[in-house]
C-alpha positions as MATLAB code, in Angstrom:
seq = 'MSVYDVIVVGAGNAAYCAALSAQENGARVVMLETAPQEEHGGNSRFASGVLRFAFRGVDDVRRLVPEVPESELSTFDFGSYAEEQYLDDMGRVTDYRTDPDLTETFVRASYDTLLWMQSKGVRFMPLYRQSFKIDGRLKFWGGLALESWGGGAGLVELENKAAMAKGIPIRYATRALHLIQENGRVAGVVVRHAGREEELRAGAVVLACGGFSSNVDWRTRYLGPGWDLAKVRGTKFNNGDGIRMAMDAGARPCGHWSGCHAVGWDLNAPEFGDLEIGENFQKHSYPFGIMVNANGKRFLDEGADFRNYTYAKYGKVVLEQPNQFAWQIFDAKTIPMLRDEYRIKRVTKVTAPTIEELARKLEGVNATAFLDEVKRFNAAVRTDIPFNPSVKDGRCTQGLEVPKSNWANRIDEGPFEAYAITCGVTFTFGGIKIDTDAHVIDLDGQPIPGLYCAGEMVGGLFYFNYAGGTGLVSGAVYGRIAGKNAAHYATR';
ca = [
       0.517  -30.894   -6.442;
       1.637  -30.074   -2.829;
      -0.123  -31.151    0.351;
      -0.627  -29.778    3.484;
      -2.590  -29.772    6.709;
      -3.232  -26.222    6.891;
      -2.428  -23.372    4.078;
      -2.427  -19.719    5.589;
      -2.780  -16.888    2.878;
      -0.863  -13.696    4.162;
       2.414  -13.007    5.718;
       1.632  -10.282    8.435;
       0.861  -10.353   12.196;
      -2.424  -12.081   11.975;
      -0.926  -14.810    9.271;
       2.136  -15.645   11.251;
      -0.138  -15.911   14.473;
      -2.455  -18.316   12.502;
       0.787  -20.437   11.033;
       2.754  -20.612   14.712;
      -0.755  -21.757   16.183;
      -1.396  -24.537   13.704;
       2.443  -25.893   13.768;
       2.277  -25.991   17.637;
      -0.850  -27.738   17.427;
       0.355  -30.538   15.144;
      -0.206  -29.410   11.684;
       2.344  -29.270    8.540;
       1.953  -25.280    7.380;
       2.611  -23.612    4.711;
       2.074  -19.777    4.208;
       1.363  -18.047    0.925;
       2.876  -14.239    0.125;
       1.562  -12.142   -2.667;
       4.689   -9.628   -2.139;
       7.996  -10.511   -3.182;
      10.564  -11.364   -0.101;
      11.690   -7.817    0.285;
       8.029   -6.342    0.514;
       6.345   -9.003    2.630;
       4.530   -8.712    6.073;
       1.343   -6.560    4.870;
       0.130   -3.642    6.696;
       1.620   -5.180    9.734;
       5.161   -3.969    8.605;
       3.881   -0.305    8.323;
       2.500   -0.331   11.558;
       3.393    1.548   14.694;
       3.635   -1.439   16.761;
       1.517   -0.204   19.448;
      -0.509   -2.816   21.585;
      -3.787   -2.256   23.159;
      -4.349   -5.117   25.730;
      -6.090   -5.241   29.101;
      -3.620   -5.446   32.039;
      -4.471   -5.090   35.855;
      -1.373   -3.285   36.888;
       2.365   -2.755   36.741;
       2.925   -6.489   37.738;
       1.046   -7.816   34.483;
       3.385   -5.475   32.296;
       6.162   -6.434   34.276;
       5.791   -9.963   32.950;
       5.936   -8.662   29.463;
       9.020   -6.637   29.719;
      11.518   -8.479   31.844;
      14.247   -6.582   30.082;
      13.248   -3.196   31.854;
      15.046   -3.037   34.953;
      13.031   -2.936   38.040;
      14.560    0.435   39.121;
      13.203    1.996   35.833;
       9.819    0.308   36.192;
       9.034    1.866   39.707;
       9.280    5.310   38.091;
       6.536    4.292   35.815;
       2.750    4.961   36.361;
       1.394    2.158   33.995;
      -2.395    2.658   35.867;
      -4.776   -0.357   34.557;
      -6.728   -1.202   31.799;
      -9.701   -3.528   32.739;
     -11.358   -5.758   30.347;
     -14.527   -3.698   30.991;
     -12.876   -0.426   30.252;
     -11.332   -2.001   27.128;
     -14.918   -3.368   26.022;
     -16.519    0.079   26.783;
     -13.738    2.072   24.762;
     -14.736   -0.322   21.775;
     -18.481    0.130   22.028;
     -17.947    4.055   22.633;
     -15.522    4.434   19.461;
     -17.843    2.294   17.259;
     -21.231    3.735   18.208;
     -21.920    0.318   19.783;
     -21.852   -1.323   16.546;
     -19.195   -3.646   17.074;
     -19.874   -7.477   17.325;
     -20.345   -7.976   21.085;
     -19.219  -11.619   21.074;
     -16.012  -11.179   18.781;
     -15.053   -8.353   20.758;
     -15.294   -9.766   23.998;
     -13.393  -12.876   22.808;
     -10.348  -10.942   21.856;
     -10.641   -8.540   24.648;
     -10.417  -11.068   27.055;
      -7.767  -13.219   25.304;
      -5.686  -10.181   24.894;
      -3.064  -10.608   27.592;
      -2.859  -14.083   27.557;
      -2.083  -13.960   23.628;
       0.647  -11.529   24.446;
       2.399  -13.717   26.886;
       2.026  -16.350   23.798;
       3.659  -14.279   21.515;
       6.445  -13.645   23.864;
       6.861  -17.436   24.082;
       7.627  -17.210   20.362;
      10.144  -14.618   20.620;
       8.014  -11.465   20.262;
       9.534   -8.590   22.453;
       7.722   -5.869   23.978;
       8.874   -2.333   25.492;
       7.209    0.531   27.324;
       5.309    2.944   24.982;
       7.407    6.102   25.682;
       5.830    8.125   23.333;
       2.403    7.696   24.871;
       3.678    9.110   28.303;
       4.286   12.624   29.749;
       6.382   13.064   33.108;
       3.991   14.300   35.852;
       5.542   14.981   39.303;
       8.470   13.217   38.490;
       6.844    9.978   37.394;
       6.507    8.762   33.632;
       2.703    8.470   33.170;
       1.385    6.308   30.589;
      -2.141    7.615   29.283;
      -4.852    6.740   27.262;
      -4.878    2.663   28.036;
      -1.778    2.033   26.283;
       1.468    0.613   27.849;
       3.674   -1.242   25.417;
       4.796   -1.599   21.806;
       6.684   -4.494   19.927;
      10.300   -3.854   19.672;
      11.008   -1.852   16.399;
       7.516   -1.392   15.705;
       5.370   -3.201   13.235;
       8.686   -3.829   11.026;
       9.965   -5.481   14.217;
       7.254   -7.549   15.063;
       6.975   -9.037   11.524;
      10.780   -9.831   11.678;
      10.446  -11.366   15.050;
       7.549  -13.624   13.939;
       9.095  -14.284   10.425;
      12.172  -15.653   12.372;
      10.082  -17.863   14.833;
       8.304  -19.267   11.730;
      11.768  -20.143   10.222;
      12.822  -21.757   13.511;
       9.658  -23.869   13.296;
      10.511  -24.699    9.524;
       7.330  -23.318    8.226;
       7.845  -22.598    4.547;
       6.864  -19.173    3.112;
       6.041  -18.902   -0.868;
       6.787  -15.064   -1.755;
       5.435  -13.560   -4.877;
       2.780  -16.286   -4.771;
      -0.851  -14.911   -5.367;
      -3.782  -17.080   -4.265;
      -6.535  -16.960   -6.926;
      -9.411  -18.924   -5.731;
     -10.123  -21.685   -3.089;
     -10.869  -25.423   -3.994;
     -14.025  -26.715   -2.827;
     -14.681  -30.442   -2.821;
     -17.927  -32.011   -1.103;
     -19.041  -28.676    0.590;
     -15.291  -28.207    2.111;
     -12.680  -25.963    1.461;
      -9.579  -28.308    0.291;
      -6.941  -25.955   -0.812;
      -5.901  -23.064   -2.961;
      -5.200  -22.010   -6.791;
      -2.110  -19.955   -6.627;
      -0.078  -18.328   -9.380;
       3.864  -17.627   -9.289;
       6.166  -16.790  -12.070;
       3.434  -16.976  -14.440;
       2.418  -20.640  -13.458;
      -0.635  -21.757  -11.761;
      -0.782  -24.508   -9.405;
      -3.095  -26.509   -7.084;
      -2.218  -26.390   -3.351;
      -4.192  -28.910   -1.348;
      -4.664  -28.713    2.425;
      -7.188  -30.047    5.293;
      -8.037  -26.278    6.215;
      -7.204  -22.577    4.887;
      -6.791  -19.879    6.856;
      -7.173  -16.483    4.997;
      -5.509  -13.599    6.661;
      -4.370  -11.462    3.799;
      -5.743   -8.072    4.469;
      -8.736   -5.856    3.308;
      -8.803   -3.569   -0.136;
      -7.369   -0.511    1.212;
      -5.106   -0.596   -2.003;
      -7.592   -1.385   -4.373;
      -8.704    2.333   -5.868;
     -11.645    0.618   -7.417;
     -12.956   -1.038   -4.537;
     -12.444    1.909   -2.419;
     -14.077    4.395   -4.636;
     -17.046    1.579   -5.059;
     -17.591    0.886   -1.260;
     -15.954    4.048    0.679;
     -17.591    6.533   -1.782;
     -16.490    9.381   -4.172;
     -13.141   10.837   -3.347;
     -11.590    8.063   -1.990;
      -9.629    7.104   -5.170;
      -7.701   10.481   -3.979;
      -6.440    9.079   -0.769;
      -2.983    8.087   -0.325;
      -2.386    4.587    1.433;
      -0.246    4.263    4.540;
       0.611    0.676    3.899;
       1.313   -2.264    1.707;
       0.449   -1.965   -2.285;
      -0.853   -5.878   -2.178;
      -4.170   -5.427    0.044;
      -6.546   -5.624   -3.166;
      -9.156   -7.573   -1.476;
      -8.048  -10.704   -2.912;
      -9.048  -13.071    0.131;
     -12.212  -11.227    0.645;
     -13.230  -12.176   -2.929;
     -12.139  -15.759   -2.578;
     -13.938  -16.235    0.577;
     -17.249  -14.520   -0.929;
     -16.966  -16.483   -4.058;
     -16.833  -19.375   -1.835;
     -19.811  -18.604   -0.191;
     -18.856  -16.516    2.776;
     -21.058  -13.698    4.072;
     -19.892  -10.098    3.678;
     -20.096   -8.302    7.072;
     -19.005   -5.037    8.738;
     -18.892   -1.573    7.853;
     -18.010   -1.582    4.231;
     -18.354    2.094    3.655;
     -15.809    2.819    6.483;
     -12.110    2.684    7.067;
      -9.034    3.437    9.466;
      -7.760    6.857    7.951;
      -5.573    9.295    9.367;
      -3.778   12.828    8.645;
      -0.859   11.737    6.287;
       1.952   14.138    5.015;
       0.541   15.790    1.904;
       3.423   14.821   -0.060;
       3.621   11.251    0.552;
       3.866    8.790   -1.951;
       0.879    6.883   -3.263;
       1.768    3.721   -1.052;
       3.593    3.272    2.096;
       7.349    3.678    2.164;
       9.305    0.875    4.124;
      11.968    3.199    4.687;
       9.809    5.801    6.583;
       7.314    3.235    7.894;
       4.623    5.246   10.005;
       6.111    8.457   10.100;
       4.355   10.352    7.552;
       1.585   10.300   10.034;
       1.013   13.434   12.052;
      -0.737   12.836   15.069;
       0.172   15.642   17.646;
      -2.978   17.584   16.447;
      -4.524   17.606   19.937;
      -1.896   20.053   20.802;
      -2.611   22.569   18.045;
      -5.368   23.682   15.664;
      -6.113   22.457   11.849;
      -7.230   24.590    9.338;
      -8.470   23.971    5.571;
      -7.957   25.959    2.383;
     -10.659   28.552    3.755;
      -8.436   29.345    6.594;
     -11.249   27.513    8.822;
     -10.831   24.925   11.757;
     -13.099   22.086   10.787;
     -12.811   19.660   13.794;
     -12.613   19.309   17.324;
      -8.837   18.786   17.800;
      -9.407   18.032   21.398;
     -12.427   15.862   21.631;
     -10.606   12.872   23.174;
      -7.082   11.428   23.312;
      -5.491   10.853   19.805;
      -5.942    7.330   20.224;
      -9.676    7.725   19.960;
      -9.957   10.078   16.987;
      -6.635    9.869   14.727;
      -8.201    6.894   12.710;
     -11.768    9.035   11.911;
     -10.057   12.141   11.304;
      -8.552   11.476    8.162;
     -11.944   10.932    6.574;
     -12.739   14.588    7.710;
      -9.707   15.890    6.178;
     -10.567   14.253    2.619;
     -13.640   16.141    2.862;
     -12.158   19.672    2.827;
     -11.565   21.870   -0.196;
      -8.722   20.106   -2.373;
      -8.458   17.143    0.482;
      -5.709   18.823    2.879;
      -5.393   20.712    6.116;
      -2.312   22.301    7.938;
      -1.774   21.930   11.526;
      -0.253   24.540   13.224;
       1.621   24.736   16.471;
       3.539   27.707   18.481;
       6.592   27.731   20.621;
       4.514   26.387   23.429;
       3.755   23.020   22.263;
       6.395   22.543   19.445;
       8.680   20.606   21.968;
       5.850   18.376   22.792;
       5.544   17.201   18.832;
       6.002   13.478   18.192;
       9.097   12.413   16.623;
       7.250   11.724   13.401;
       7.389   15.552   12.709;
      11.161   15.494   12.817;
      11.817   13.497    9.850;
      13.225   15.243    7.009;
      10.577   14.406    4.392;
       7.855   16.612    5.727;
       5.812   19.160    4.536;
       6.472   22.026    6.999;
       6.912   25.811    7.097;
       8.122   27.789    9.959;
       7.754   31.562   11.000;
       8.514   33.949   13.623;
       5.466   35.432   13.646;
       1.804   34.442   12.937;
       1.410   37.014    9.984;
       4.457   35.550    8.305;
       3.393   32.031    8.766;
      -0.122   32.792    7.009;
       1.504   33.813    4.016;
       3.588   30.664    3.853;
       0.641   28.397    4.037;
       0.329   27.242    0.278;
      -3.490   27.042   -0.693;
      -4.895   28.982    2.328;
      -6.653   31.946    2.798;
      -4.450   33.943    4.688;
      -6.832   36.692    5.731;
      -9.018   34.142    7.005;
      -6.621   32.083    8.624;
      -5.470   35.222   10.411;
      -8.983   36.024   11.721;
      -9.519   32.264   12.837;
      -6.469   32.253   14.660;
      -7.652   35.605   16.281;
     -11.088   34.066   17.537;
      -9.659   30.889   18.377;
      -6.994   32.844   20.832;
      -9.651   34.715   22.209;
     -12.066   31.673   23.062;
      -9.338   29.841   25.167;
     -10.120   29.198   28.497;
      -6.453   29.969   30.094;
      -8.253   29.829   33.782;
      -8.148   25.945   33.267;
      -4.876   24.268   33.867;
      -3.344   22.381   30.946;
      -2.261   18.918   31.562;
      -1.403   16.623   28.559;
      -1.820   13.512   30.039;
      -5.537   13.534   31.226;
      -8.539   15.143   29.364;
      -7.816   18.422   30.938;
     -11.058   20.253   29.881;
      -9.203   23.136   29.027;
     -11.629   24.322   26.204;
     -12.819   27.167   24.109;
     -15.869   29.224   24.631;
     -18.400   30.398   22.316;
     -16.887   29.122   19.071;
     -19.032   27.320   16.315;
     -16.215   24.327   16.229;
     -14.994   23.926   19.860;
     -11.924   22.298   21.197;
     -12.805   20.361   24.279;
      -9.254   19.778   25.817;
      -5.563   20.948   25.398;
      -6.399   24.229   23.963;
      -3.629   26.831   24.011;
      -3.317   30.205   22.353;
      -1.870   30.201   19.133;
       0.502   33.149   20.094;
       4.060   32.502   20.785;
       6.624   32.578   18.069;
       8.252   30.626   16.383;
       5.245   28.949   14.763;
       5.422   25.549   12.750;
       3.108   24.272   10.472;
       2.659   20.858    8.526;
       0.341   20.098    5.663;
      -1.675   16.642    5.614;
      -4.055   14.743    3.456;
      -5.946   11.583    4.117;
      -3.990    8.360    4.548;
      -5.899    4.745    4.301;
      -4.787    2.288    6.892;
      -7.174   -0.408    6.595;
     -10.734   -0.886    5.407;
     -13.515   -2.103    7.988;
     -15.522   -4.150    5.721;
     -14.913   -7.930    5.382;
     -16.486  -11.240    6.201;
     -18.233  -12.640    9.006;
     -16.546  -15.154   11.373;
     -17.680  -16.904   14.390;
     -15.646  -16.706   17.803;
     -13.813  -19.762   16.786;
     -12.750  -17.999   13.794;
     -14.773  -20.123   11.241;
     -16.024  -18.240    8.203;
     -19.497  -17.898    8.128;
     -21.632  -18.695    5.096;
     -24.711  -16.683    3.695;
     -26.987  -19.131    5.606;
     -25.337  -18.702    8.926;
     -23.296  -21.786    8.882;
     -19.547  -22.207    9.052;
     -17.861  -22.906    5.600;
     -15.814  -26.438    6.793;
     -12.126  -26.099    6.582;
     -12.296  -22.083    6.037;
     -11.014  -19.946    8.837;
     -10.049  -15.891    8.690;
      -8.024  -13.447   10.842;
      -6.763   -9.995   10.692;
      -8.199   -7.066    8.666;
     -10.424   -9.548    6.556;
     -12.628   -9.805    9.565;
     -15.843   -7.872    9.428;
     -18.051   -6.578   12.348;
     -15.379   -5.344   14.901;
     -14.941   -2.003   13.789;
     -17.200    0.978   12.377;
     -16.572    4.635   11.837;
     -13.717    4.908   14.066;
     -10.998    2.938   15.864;
      -9.134    2.671   19.187;
      -5.503    2.738   18.671;
      -3.294   -0.611   18.995;
      -6.514   -2.692   18.793;
      -6.024   -4.163   15.094;
      -2.496   -6.041   16.014;
      -4.240   -7.420   18.948;
      -7.139   -8.471   17.151;
      -5.341   -9.929   14.315;
      -3.043  -11.937   16.811;
      -5.766  -13.156   18.828;
      -7.984  -14.404   15.990;
      -4.711  -15.531   14.266;
      -3.784  -17.766   17.084;
      -7.765  -19.116   17.320;
      -7.874  -19.689   13.575;
      -4.760  -21.774   13.215;
      -5.385  -24.173   16.340;
      -9.067  -24.606   14.982;
      -7.507  -25.351   11.332;
      -5.125  -27.679   12.606;
      -7.719  -29.599   14.522;
      -9.994  -29.747   11.836;
      -7.099  -30.797    9.277;
      -5.817  -33.397   11.486;
      -8.648  -34.885   13.232;
];
């Protein structure tokens, strides 16, 4: 039987932050990872690495990117992203259901936590793909300024390196089965490795091992009919084990159990995430084109808001279409603006010099209805309003049943390109209840002694929708909090 101060279940961003925090607060720590070493990292490894944090201006950003020359930074317009705006965005995108205390805690700690991550060896860079050159300056938009070096995979690699440097052991291919409870407190974890079960004892346990996005049974049970047909953007190991263990120990379920982060994902992507492709099966330039379903009809407002505030809910809308797919359509005016993910080799794409020829190539789509839809759309575009991709420009359609509120351009200049997508699940919103100290709360509203939680398992932050870049930051903040408090509890 092995004994530690703190056991961290998981090996993604939130788990690494918890382990590093517990270690710096004097705890002997071990991390448990269900996946083999070559597949470790959870959903964090598949993430884009975008980080939504509060900052007051370029000086705050400069501290996080000391490698970027001042001559380059002086040509950037990062703007600012106040804590109050962050809080407003979290309220707005969740229909004001987000837990106000949990949200305020991670928003106000977001910048300091990135500085702390930097001190552990994590590196950041400007989010160039979230920018456009306007009047000779590179303008960053949507409240996002930075991402981690190497995306999510790079983030996990640097966090793993930091853990190794601190002597924190990671037990791979080790599945946590259930929590050990003694005298009303959590005292360890029963695990299985290579077919053998073992007890690991500890003064405290931090659960940071993801939601249930990979569990087809739970997805169908909680998200609803049709979700068994969705693809999974990330790891195949997020089966809800941590949530199950916590609830078996008396934790209160919390949050939007019938909701999830789901995006437009390449129609022919594999069932689970591919580490070689990472996030690049996503297709997120839809605000600059139109989307049509099998009936040849548009079915959502592609320009309702910045991509950051719509992409995580539009996957669900695509899943609800006939045969669970859609085509994104672009013409020569906007093709140069497409994100890099549209240029990978493994992509479901058709091209044509004319819109009529493109219509014939859209597999599964009513070509006649599609051409009629494009004609109606083109006639409705307000071309008298200037197009500006860095702001919500108000360039809209007029008189359509399904409007386009911003960035509307006629689909009328060849060549044309179209990309087929379906729904890709990123992570589930339902989880367990914690307080602002990352204690797990039981059914009676009391903290379960010795049990803490962070990352995707936390319920109550996200409802219906999601603001891009929030997951990694909230996971890091609560991972750091959980690790510190677990260490203090275990070693006091």
